[in-house]
C-alpha positions in Angstrom: 0.0 0.0 0.0 1.7 3.4 -1.3 1.9 6.2 1.2 -0.8 8.2 -0.6 -3.5 6.0 -0.3 -2.7 5.2 3.7 -2.7 8.9 4.0 -6.4 8.5 2.1 -7.5 5.8 4.9 -6.7 7.2 7.7 -7.9 10.4 6.8 -11.8 8.9 6.5 -11.2 7.3 9.2 -10.6 10.1 11.4 -13.4 11.8 10.0 -15.9 9.0 10.8 -14.4 9.0 14.2 -15.7 13.0 14.6 -18.8 12.8 12.6 -20.7 10.2 15.5 -21.6 12.4 17.9 -22.3 9.7 20.6 -19.3 7.8 19.7 -18.0 6.8 23.1 -21.5 6.7 24.8 -22.6 4.1 22.5 -19.3 2.3 22.5 -18.7 1.9 26.2 -22.4 0.9 26.7 -21.8 -1.9 24.4 -25.1 -1.5 22.8 -26.9 -3.7 25.9 -29.8 -3.5 27.3 -29.9 -1.6 30.9 -25.8 -0.7 31.1 -24.6 2.0 32.7 -24.6 5.3 31.0 -21.6 7.9 30.6 -21.9 11.4 29.9 -21.4 11.9 26.2 -18.6 14.6 26.0 -19.0 14.7 22.1 -18.0 18.2 20.4 -15.2 20.2 19.9 -15.0 22.5 23.2 -13.2 25.8 23.5 -11.9 27.9 26.1 -9.4 31.4 26.2 -6.1 30.7 27.1 -5.2 29.6 31.1 -6.4 28.9 34.0 -9.6 29.8 36.2 -8.8 30.1 39.6 -10.6 29.4 42.4 -12.2 31.9 44.8 -10.8 30.3 47.5 -8.2 27.7 48.7 -5.1 26.4 47.3 -5.4 27.3 43.6 -3.0 28.8 40.4 -1.7 31.6 39.9 -3.0 34.6 38.5 -0.9 37.5 36.6 0.5 40.6 38.1 0.2 42.6 34.9 -3.1 42.6 33.8 -4.6 45.9 33.7 -8.1 47.1 32.6 -7.6 49.9 29.6 -9.8 52.9 29.4 -12.5 49.8 31.2 -11.6 47.2 29.0 -10.5 44.0 29.9 -7.2 42.7 31.7 -3.8 42.7 29.8 -3.2 39.4 29.1 -0.3 39.7 26.9 2.5 40.3 29.8 2.4 37.1 31.6 4.0 37.8 35.1 2.9 35.3 37.7 1.9 36.1 40.7 4.8 34.9 42.7 3.5 36.0 46.3 1.0 32.9 46.3 1.8 30.7 48.9 1.3 27.6 46.6 5.1 28.5 46.0 7.9 27.1 46.9 11.1 29.3 47.6 12.9 28.4 44.4 9.5 27.4 42.3 9.1 31.6 43.8 12.3 32.5 42.2 11.8 30.9 38.7 8.7 32.8 38.4 10.1 36.1 39.1 12.4 35.8 36.3 10.0 34.8 34.1 7.9 37.9 34.7 10.9 39.8 34.4 11.5 38.7 30.9 7.6 39.4 30.0 7.6 43.0 31.4 11.0 43.7 29.3 8.9 42.6 26.2 11.0 40.6 25.2 9.0 37.3 24.8 8.8 34.7 27.7 10.1 31.2 26.0 7.3 29.1 26.6 6.9 25.4 25.6 4.0 26.9 23.6 6.2 29.1 21.4 9.5 27.1 21.5 7.5 24.4 19.5 7.6 22.0 22.1 5.4 19.7 23.8 3.2 21.2 26.4 2.8 18.5 28.6 0.1 18.2 31.7 -1.4 20.8 32.5 0.0 23.5 30.2 -1.8 21.6 27.4 -4.9 22.2 28.7 -5.5 25.7 27.2 -4.7 25.1 23.5 -7.7 26.6 21.9 -10.0 23.5 20.5 -10.4 20.6 22.6 -12.0 17.1 22.1 -12.7 14.1 23.6 -13.2 10.6 21.9 -14.5 8.1 23.9 -14.1 4.8 23.1 -14.7 1.6 25.3 -10.9 0.7 26.4 -9.5 4.8 26.2 -10.4 8.3 26.1 -8.2 10.3 23.4 -7.8 14.1 24.1 -7.3 16.1 21.1 -6.0 19.5 21.5 -6.0 22.1 18.4 -3.2 23.8 19.0 0.0 22.7 17.2 -2.3 19.2 16.7 -1.4 17.1 20.2 -3.0 14.5 21.5 -3.3 12.2 24.8 -4.4 8.8 25.4 -6.1 8.1 28.6 -6.5 4.4 29.2 -9.8 3.6 31.1 -10.0 1.2 34.2 -6.6 0.1 34.3 -3.8 1.0 36.6 -0.4 2.9 36.2 3.1 0.2 35.4 4.9 0.0 38.4 7.8 1.7 36.7 6.7 4.6 34.7 8.4 5.6 31.4 8.3 9.5 31.3 6.5 10.7 28.4 5.7 14.8 27.0 1.8 14.0 28.3 3.0 11.3 31.1 0.8 7.9 31.5 -3.0 8.9 32.1 -5.6 6.4 33.5 -8.9 7.3 34.1 -12.4 5.8 34.9 -16.0 6.9 35.0 -17.7 8.2 38.3 -21.3 8.4 37.6 -21.0 11.9 35.4 -17.9 12.7 36.0 -14.3 11.3 34.1 -11.9 11.2 36.1 -8.4 11.3 34.5 -5.0 10.5 36.7 -1.5 11.5 35.6 2.0 10.8 36.4 5.2 10.4 34.5 5.7 13.8 32.6 9.1 14.1 31.1 11.1 16.9 32.3 11.9 19.2 28.7 13.8 22.2 28.3 10.7 23.9 29.0 9.1 22.4 31.8 6.5 23.9 33.3 2.9 23.5 34.7 1.4 26.8 33.5 2.1 30.0 31.0 4.0 31.8 33.7 6.8 29.2 34.0 5.5 27.9 37.2 8.0 24.4 36.8 7.7 21.5 37.4 9.8 17.9 38.7 9.7 14.1 37.8 7.3 14.2 41.0 4.1 15.9 39.2 0.9 14.3 39.9 -2.2 15.8 38.1 -6.1 14.7 38.3 -8.4 15.8 36.0 -12.2 15.9 36.8 -14.7 16.8 33.4 -18.4 16.8 33.9 -21.3 18.5 31.9 -22.9 21.7 32.8 -26.2 23.2 32.6 -25.4 26.8 31.5 -27.0 28.2 34.4 -24.1 26.1 36.6 -21.1 27.1 34.1 -21.7 31.0 34.7 -19.5 30.9 37.6 -16.0 29.5 36.0 -17.1 31.5 32.7 -17.0 35.0 35.9 -13.8 33.8 37.0 -12.5 33.4 33.7 -13.4 36.5 32.8 -11.9 38.2 35.9 -8.3 36.9 34.8 -8.3 37.6 30.9 -10.4 38.4 27.6 -12.8 36.1 26.7 -13.8 35.8 23.0 -17.5 36.5 22.0 -19.3 32.8 21.7 -16.5 31.2 24.0 -19.4 30.7 26.6 -22.1 29.0 24.1 -23.6 25.5 25.3 -23.3 22.8 22.8 -26.8 21.5 21.5 -27.7 19.9 24.5 -27.5 23.0 26.6 -24.3 21.8 28.5 -20.9 23.1 28.7 -18.1 21.6 30.0 -15.8 21.8 33.5 -12.7 20.7 33.8 -11.7 20.3 37.5 -8.2 19.8 37.9 -5.3 19.1 41.2 -1.9 19.3 40.8 0.7 17.9 43.4 4.4 18.3 43.2 6.2 18.0 46.4 9.5 19.3 44.9 7.6 22.7 43.6 4.6 23.5 45.6 4.4 23.3 49.4 0.3 21.9 49.3 -2.1 20.2 46.4 -3.8 23.1 44.4 -6.5 23.4 42.5 -8.4 24.9 39.1 -10.8 25.3 36.7 -11.2 25.2 32.8 -15.2 25.8 31.5 -15.7 25.1 28.0 -18.0 26.6 25.5 -19.0 24.6 22.5 -17.1 25.4 19.5 -17.1 25.0 15.3 -17.7 21.6 13.5 -14.3 22.2 12.1 -10.8 22.7 13.0 -8.3 24.8 12.0 -4.8 24.1 11.3 -2.4 25.6 14.1 1.3 24.2 13.6 3.8 25.8 15.5 6.8 23.8 14.0 5.8 25.9 10.0 6.6 29.3 12.0 9.2 29.0 14.0 10.2 32.6 14.3 8.4 33.4 17.3 7.0 36.9 18.5 10.3 38.0 20.0 12.1 37.8 16.6 14.4 34.9 17.6 14.1 31.6 15.8 12.4 29.2 18.8 13.9 25.9 20.2 12.4 23.5 17.4 13.3 20.2 18.3 16.1 18.5 15.8 17.4 15.5 15.2 21.2 14.9 15.8 21.7 13.7 12.4 19.7 13.8 9.1 17.1 10.6 8.4 18.9 10.0 5.2 
């Protein structure tokens, strides 16, 4: 089979999966009468750039540099993390400070996103369009920016020895109307961070995600917390055709960086039915005018 024909078959298969509205639900139920129903997360979901800090308790960093101009929304361009957040250990405070100093100079702060490296978890969460493809034995999570992909094995355990990888080893299960995902073993790359403020992580990073559908009224509180932190694009808060929004609540712990586990949310509105290409490696001149640190092989393949 030649390469062109393989590509055509792959495209047709992928289109068929996306076009099936309740693919995950049908497969998980197996079509048997009386099978336990699982939530249907089908469709493409959208969120703006960044996490939604909780109103109380240990939570994610906010942007110290956000400013309202002429009554407008906060400035989300200069990303200066709040290094006074008590979740940070002293070493992490200094790292976040240094990233903020670069951002304030307007030079552009290197991150996995603008350097064309895999984002890892939870850094990858705010990557524009997000889609959960539910299958009987796994959930595949697709992220629009740079076409990143995660695989979540269902009803399994982490191996005794986890080999670090860019998105870690993810296992999941359903708890009623909630998909719970547990991730460990996230690889430490040259730009390893959990958020856009440069907050680092170590090999001890552990992330637990909880996905559930909310009625639009129940989702409003999350959208409002999001709007206090950054610009929210028009239509970002639209519910899907079932009148639902998707909320991800996640908890992060890393004894090498944080003083305590902390929690934040991301509340997604419903997106368009199509994907747009956003490939970082096709434009390696990042916004500072410098060449991005794109991964390169030590030697050519041919």
